[in-house]
DRENDORO-534742 format. One line per 3 residues: number of its first residue (from 1); for each residue x, y, z of C-alpha. Coordinates in steps of 0.02 Angstrom, whole numbers. Layout:
N
NUM	X:Y:Z ~ ...
//
This chain:
261
1	-265:-423:-247 ~ -287:-511:-100 ~ -330:-701:-108
4	-444:-805:-6 ~ -389:-930:135 ~ -447:-1103:79
7	-315:-1254:69 ~ -180:-1209:-62 ~ -239:-1050:-100
10	-119:-913:-188 ~ -131:-748:-265 ~ -110:-814:-447
13	-209:-970:-427 ~ -368:-852:-349 ~ -355:-727:-497
16	-308:-830:-632 ~ -456:-761:-728 ~ -436:-571:-689
19	-254:-525:-686 ~ -229:-494:-875 ~ -394:-413:-891
22	-375:-284:-754 ~ -193:-243:-807 ~ -260:-169:-957
25	-313:-28:-873 ~ -210:-42:-698 ~ -46:-79:-607
28	-95:-255:-543 ~ 0:-326:-388 ~ -46:-498:-331
31	53:-560:-185 ~ 41:-720:-82 ~ -13:-673:89
34	80:-741:246 ~ 46:-918:281 ~ 11:-958:92
37	96:-980:-79 ~ 283:-938:-77 ~ 262:-808:80
40	321:-848:258 ~ 218:-968:347 ~ 120:-938:529
43	5:-791:573 ~ -62:-737:733 ~ -232:-846:764
46	-280:-729:895 ~ -309:-579:758 ~ -276:-654:603
49	-361:-500:506 ~ -245:-378:595 ~ -99:-480:555
52	-123:-507:384 ~ -163:-332:365 ~ -12:-254:442
55	91:-388:347 ~ 14:-298:184 ~ 36:-134:231
58	222:-162:276 ~ 239:-246:112 ~ 162:-84:24
61	262:27:115 ~ 417:-88:69 ~ 384:-62:-130
64	357:117:-105 ~ 161:126:-125 ~ 67:231:-16
67	-95:232:-107 ~ -202:92:-174 ~ -363:16:-231
70	-392:-164:-130 ~ -473:-304:-208 ~ -508:-447:-90
73	-586:-625:-96 ~ -644:-698:72 ~ -505:-707:192
76	-419:-575:66 ~ -564:-470:79 ~ -565:-467:270
79	-391:-412:261 ~ -426:-284:143 ~ -556:-215:255
82	-445:-213:397 ~ -305:-125:311 ~ -452:10:263
85	-506:11:438 ~ -324:43:500 ~ -260:166:369
88	-392:240:275 ~ -293:369:208 ~ -189:229:104
91	-352:148:19 ~ -428:236:-123 ~ -565:83:-133
94	-609:-76:-82 ~ -684:-221:-209 ~ -736:-355:-76
97	-796:-522:-130 ~ -881:-641:-13 ~ -759:-553:131
100	-734:-654:301 ~ -781:-571:460 ~ -957:-509:417
103	-1079:-564:559 ~ -973:-718:625 ~ -1028:-703:798
106	-1220:-680:751 ~ -1229:-855:689 ~ -1153:-1028:678
109	-1016:-1049:544 ~ -1073:-1119:360 ~ -1050:-1303:325
112	-933:-1242:196 ~ -827:-1135:332 ~ -817:-1303:437
115	-762:-1398:289 ~ -610:-1272:279 ~ -581:-1274:456
118	-575:-1477:460 ~ -466:-1488:302 ~ -303:-1516:413
121	-393:-1617:544 ~ -437:-1806:580 ~ -343:-1894:438
124	-249:-1749:386 ~ -259:-1649:198 ~ -300:-1764:39
127	-326:-1729:-135 ~ -515:-1799:-102 ~ -555:-1685:35
130	-498:-1543:-77 ~ -599:-1576:-229 ~ -746:-1593:-118
133	-730:-1432:-42 ~ -693:-1344:-209 ~ -826:-1410:-308
136	-965:-1439:-176 ~ -935:-1283:-55 ~ -832:-1161:-159
139	-919:-1148:-324 ~ -1099:-1166:-385 ~ -1051:-1275:-533
142	-931:-1397:-470 ~ -908:-1502:-627 ~ -842:-1325:-707
145	-679:-1352:-596 ~ -535:-1422:-696 ~ -443:-1559:-598
148	-269:-1473:-642 ~ -329:-1325:-532 ~ -369:-1436:-386
151	-210:-1525:-418 ~ -113:-1363:-405 ~ -188:-1310:-266
154	-180:-1483:-170 ~ 2:-1483:-192 ~ 27:-1316:-110
157	-84:-1364:30 ~ 29:-1520:78 ~ 184:-1396:104
160	255:-1468:262 ~ 267:-1291:332 ~ 88:-1262:308
163	27:-1445:373 ~ 135:-1411:540 ~ 45:-1244:570
166	-116:-1219:462 ~ -144:-1035:417 ~ -336:-1053:462
169	-403:-1143:617 ~ -572:-1134:723 ~ -544:-984:840
172	-564:-1025:1006 ~ -619:-895:1155 ~ -752:-756:1142
175	-608:-610:1111 ~ -545:-703:968 ~ -718:-727:898
178	-747:-525:902 ~ -597:-495:824 ~ -658:-591:679
181	-815:-499:665 ~ -819:-317:586 ~ -993:-302:621
184	-926:-279:812 ~ -800:-145:770 ~ -863:37:793
187	-737:98:658 ~ -848:1:519 ~ -998:125:529
190	-865:277:526 ~ -789:203:360 ~ -797:320:212
193	-691:239:75 ~ -779:177:-77 ~ -825:3:-62
196	-883:-117:-203 ~ -956:-287:-109 ~ -985:-432:-232
199	-1074:-588:-186 ~ -1133:-743:-251 ~ -1312:-789:-181
202	-1273:-966:-149 ~ -1108:-946:-69 ~ -1100:-1093:59
205	-923:-1020:144 ~ -977:-851:201 ~ -1174:-813:189
208	-1234:-692:54 ~ -1339:-601:199 ~ -1169:-518:247
211	-1178:-415:100 ~ -1333:-307:152 ~ -1249:-308:331
214	-1105:-219:263 ~ -1204:-101:130 ~ -1329:-55:298
217	-1160:-20:403 ~ -1028:61:300 ~ -1060:241:236
220	-1010:221:57 ~ -1041:38:-6 ~ -1125:-11:-150
223	-1183:-204:-168 ~ -1182:-324:-307 ~ -1275:-498:-291
226	-1238:-625:-421 ~ -1385:-751:-462 ~ -1329:-942:-463
229	-1148:-906:-402 ~ -1035:-978:-264 ~ -901:-903:-147
232	-777:-878:-304 ~ -873:-724:-389 ~ -705:-671:-477
235	-677:-852:-543 ~ -866:-914:-587 ~ -921:-746:-660
238	-762:-680:-719 ~ -816:-573:-885 ~ -931:-474:-762
241	-823:-454:-620 ~ -684:-403:-725 ~ -800:-262:-807
244	-870:-206:-654 ~ -718:-199:-553 ~ -633:-104:-688
247	-774:28:-710 ~ -780:51:-498 ~ -587:63:-487
250	-575:199:-636 ~ -727:293:-563 ~ -634:333:-396
253	-470:344:-488 ~ -521:506:-572 ~ -481:689:-480
256	-609:780:-414 ~ -652:934:-511 ~ -750:1085:-416
259	-850:1177:-517 ~ -858:1380:-457 ~ -1014:1469:-486
//
């Protein structure tokens, strides 16, 4: 399970409502990606999706896992998809929630994405800036987000190593922008990995139009849109997310049986 890239993000905080439910049926691995939580800081800003994907593939190899179902939210969704494009033989299925890197060169950044990029600029990070981002842009019903969650993420966001080199910054230069848009990658249309895309219709960070865009371009992609839901599907609609994801992964964990006749 690969987490998003907002300030203070980490694996456990991103999937706090999902880990226990999914662990009832599957072995669940929830790492902190490079640049976040307890992992090493600093990623290649020229190709962050590729850098993260390479790191996660090495991580899986290091712990002896050579076939995996990937779940990814936002930046984690982009990382998961890039892993699938780089090493399709390793990925059994993809579950992507509001993934980054879809049609990013075809429209201007959203207000939510701009707020994310600006968190470390200006006067620097603050609890107020983070609360505004989470409650006004990350979720549909901001009042449902507990202060403890925001405070936990704030403490993580002001790690001196992170403040010195924030993992996500606004990209510069046309080649770098192209690295951040999967719809410019010819491998996307050839991808046969079973894929489930989940997207909130009120996502203010990554536009929900990215869902149909992926479904149109990928060979084996199902799409589920959640009404009155923002960027954090797995948190805002946790019960439905857990049920749908369990069913999808179970379906694609079954060995194929070929009938003769």
